[in-house]
Every structure is written in C-alpha cells, then in structure tokens.
C-alpha positions in Angstrom: -34.9 -64.0 239.9 -37.2 -66.1 241.6 -36.7 -66.9 245.2 -35.2 -70.8 244.5 -33.0 -69.0 242.2 -31.9 -66.2 244.7 -31.3 -69.0 247.4 -29.1 -71.0 244.9 -27.0 -67.9 244.0 -26.5 -66.9 247.6 -26.4 -69.9 249.6 -22.9 -69.5 251.2 -23.9 -66.2 252.3 -27.0 -67.3 253.6 -25.3 -70.3 255.5 -22.7 -68.2 257.1 -25.4 -66.0 258.2 -27.6 -69.0 259.6 -24.4 -70.2 261.1 -23.6 -66.8 262.8 -27.7 -66.5 263.9 -27.5 -70.1 265.4 -24.3 -69.3 267.1 -25.1 -66.2 268.7 -28.6 -67.7 270.2 -27.1 -70.7 271.4 -24.3 -68.7 273.2 -26.6 -66.4 274.4 -29.0 -69.3 275.6 -26.3 -70.7 277.6 -25.3 -67.7 279.7 -29.2 -67.1 280.1 -30.1 -70.7 281.5 -27.0 -70.5 283.9 -28.1 -67.0 285.3 -31.9 -68.0 285.1 -31.3 -71.3 286.9 -29.1 -69.4 289.5 -31.5 -66.7 290.0 -34.2 -69.3 290.8 -32.3 -71.3 292.9 -31.6 -68.4 295.0 -34.9 -66.7 295.2 -37.3 -69.8 295.0 -37.4 -70.1 299.0 -38.7 -66.9 299.3 -42.2 -65.6 298.0 -41.0 -61.9 297.9 -37.8 -62.6 296.3 -39.2 -65.0 293.9 -41.8 -62.4 293.1 -38.9 -59.6 292.7 -37.1 -61.9 290.3 -40.0 -62.5 288.0 -41.4 -59.1 288.0 -37.9 -57.7 287.3 -37.2 -60.3 284.2 -40.7 -59.3 283.1 -40.0 -55.8 282.9 -37.0 -56.4 280.9 -39.0 -58.1 278.3 -41.3 -55.2 278.0 -38.8 -53.1 276.8 -38.8 -53.1 272.8 -36.1 -55.1 271.3 -34.9 -52.3 268.7 -34.8 -49.5 272.1 -33.0 -52.0 274.1 -30.1 -52.3 271.4 -30.4 -48.4 270.8 -29.6 -47.9 274.4 -26.5 -50.5 274.5 -24.8 -49.0 271.5 -23.8 -45.8 273.4 -22.6 -47.9 276.4 -20.9 -50.9 274.4 -20.6 -49.9 270.9 -22.2 -51.8 267.8 -21.5 -55.2 267.0 -21.7 -58.4 269.1 -21.6 -56.9 272.3 -25.3 -55.2 272.4 -26.4 -58.2 270.6 -25.0 -60.7 273.6 -26.6 -58.4 276.1 -29.6 -58.0 274.8 -30.5 -61.5 274.4 -29.2 -62.8 277.3 -31.4 -60.4 279.2 -34.6 -61.2 277.0 -33.9 -64.7 277.6 -34.0 -64.7 281.5 -37.8 -64.4 282.0 -39.2 -67.8 281.0 -36.2 -69.6 282.5 -36.5 -67.9 285.8 -40.1 -68.3 286.1 -40.2 -72.0 285.3 -36.9 -72.6 287.7 -38.6 -71.1 290.7 -42.2 -73.0 289.9 -40.1 -76.4 289.3 -38.2 -76.0 292.8 -41.0 -75.2 294.4 -43.1 -78.0 293.1 -40.7 -80.6 294.5 -41.9 -83.0 297.0 -41.0 -81.5 300.2 -41.2 -85.4 301.9 -38.3 -86.2 299.1 -36.1 -83.3 300.2 -36.8 -84.2 304.3 -35.7 -87.8 303.6 -32.6 -86.7 301.7 -32.1 -84.3 304.6 -32.7 -87.4 307.0 -29.7 -89.4 305.4 -27.2 -86.6 305.9 -27.2 -84.9 302.5 -26.2 -81.3 302.6 -28.0 -78.7 300.9 -25.9 -78.4 298.1 -26.3 -82.1 297.5 -30.0 -82.1 297.8 -30.2 -79.3 295.4 -28.0 -80.9 292.6 -29.2 -84.7 293.2 -32.7 -84.3 294.3 -34.3 -80.9 293.4 -32.9 -79.6 290.5 -33.4 -83.1 288.4 -36.8 -82.9 289.3 -37.4 -79.4 288.4 -35.8 -80.1 285.4 -38.8 -80.6 282.7 -40.4 -77.1 283.7 -36.8 -75.6 283.2 -36.2 -77.3 280.1 -39.8 -76.1 278.7 -38.4 -72.4 279.7 -35.3 -72.7 277.8 -37.1 -73.8 274.8 -39.4 -70.9 275.2 -36.6 -68.3 275.4 -34.9 -70.2 272.3 -38.0 -69.4 270.1 -38.0 -66.1 271.3 -34.4 -65.2 270.7 -34.4 -66.6 267.5 -36.9 -63.5 266.0 -35.2 -61.1 268.3 -31.7 -61.9 267.4 -32.8 -60.6 263.6 -33.1 -57.2 265.3 -29.4 -57.4 265.9 -28.5 -56.5 262.5 -29.6 -52.7 263.4 -26.2 -52.7 265.4 -24.3 -54.3 262.7 -24.7 -57.6 264.9 -24.2 -60.9 263.2 -27.2 -63.2 261.9 -29.9 -63.3 259.3 -31.1 -60.2 260.5 -28.9 -58.4 258.1 -30.2 -60.1 255.2 -33.8 -58.8 256.2 -32.4 -55.3 257.0 -30.9 -55.2 253.5 -34.0 -56.4 252.0 -36.3 -53.6 253.9 -33.7 -51.0 253.1 -33.8 -51.7 249.3 -37.6 -52.3 248.9 -38.5 -51.6 245.3 -35.4 -53.5 244.0 -35.5 -56.6 242.2 -34.2 -58.9 245.3 -35.5 -57.0 248.2 -38.5 -59.4 248.8 -36.4 -62.3 248.2 -33.9 -61.1 250.9 -36.7 -60.8 253.3 -38.3 -63.9 252.9 -34.6 -65.5 253.0 -33.9 -64.0 256.3 -37.4 -65.0 257.5 -37.2 -68.6 256.2 -34.0 -69.2 257.6 -34.9 -68.0 261.2 -38.1 -70.3 260.9 -35.7 -73.2 260.0 -33.5 -72.8 262.6 -36.1 -72.5 265.3 -37.8 -75.5 264.6 -34.2 -77.4 264.5 -33.4 -75.9 267.9 -36.9 -77.1 269.0 -36.3 -80.5 267.9 -33.3 -80.8 269.6 -34.9 -79.7 272.9 -37.1 -82.4 272.3 -34.6 -85.1 271.9 -32.7 -83.8 274.9 -36.1 -83.8 277.0 -36.5 -87.7 275.9 -32.9 -88.3 277.0 -33.0 -86.7 280.3 -36.1 -86.6 281.7 -37.2 -90.2 283.1 -40.6 -91.4 281.3 -42.4 -91.5 284.5 -41.8 -87.9 285.0 -42.3 -87.1 281.4 -45.8 -89.0 282.1 
C-alpha cells in the first residue's frame, strides 16, 4: 500500500486526529494569548519585571517537551491535562516578549495626549496602547502557534489528542508495511494545519491592523 492509498483508507481517522490536534492547539493558544498579554501589560513598565517575565518564560521553553509531559503525568495524569498545561506554558514566551516590546514601543506622546483629555489608565490601555502594540503581539501569536503545532505531537506520549498518535504508532511499529505511511501521514497533517493557521493569522492581520501601521 502506497502513501496515497493509505490516506484514502484511513482518511476518517486522520481527519478526526487532525481536528483534535487543531482544536488542542487553538484552545491552548487562546489561553496562552490571554496569559501572555496580561503578563506583558503587568510587567512592561518595569525593566526588571519585564526581564523577569521574559527570563522565566524562556527557561520554560528550554525544558524538553517529552520531559515536561513526563513530569506532569504524575501530577495531573494522562490525557488532555498534561497536553494543555505543557502547550500553554510553551506558548507564552513569544507572546510575552512581543507584548512587552510592543507596549514599550508605543509613542509616549500619544499616551500623554490621551491622559490629557481625561482618559483613565484602563481606557488608555485598551484604546491606545494595546491596539498600537497589536502587530508585534500578533507576530508572537503566530510564532507560538507554529511551535505548538510540532510540540503537540509529543502529547501522544501521554495519551493526548492529535496527529502525534499516528506518528507514535508508526514509530512503535517500524518494520511493518504501514509504519512509514503512518509517520508521514501524521507529519504531513501537522504541516498542513500549520500552514492553514498561519494563513488565518495573515488574514486576521489584514483585517485588524490599519494599512498605515502595516506599512
């Protein structure tokens, strides 16, 4: 059975795994984005706090994904929980770093002008600073998503959802007639999902970033 015949015979299972993979990455990215932007908002005004946030999230990213999931299994068990926790933690660094950089790059005169017309600190943040910092934040989200697409495959080690199960089944049965097809199908599926997500982010950027800022 060649690769295309294998895809045809297993397309329903592959589509289900692809949906679970995309869903896991999407949901973890939503949580990571909210946490990352919040950390950026809280720390960007202080040099040491911003450096601390970046250092901590950088340190998390240096932990091998297999080791991270292995350490989480005794704490939260197998399945979805270690997958979600590890993906959220791995997704923080680019978002936190870009949120801090973006917020620090907002023109202070615009913030002072908003303050001068009586805007509260919260209003300035949501109506001036975050919109202007959105382009680098979106870039951080794109980078995080591409990373998590690959890292999510390791979740199969902890019985997590997604295309990693196809890859692990192929690796564990190397030598069988469909082992290579399984690994290729899982890998190809992750690449396609990554390209789809990135195309969606490009569209979001065009819809949410004013042309002048994009230029």
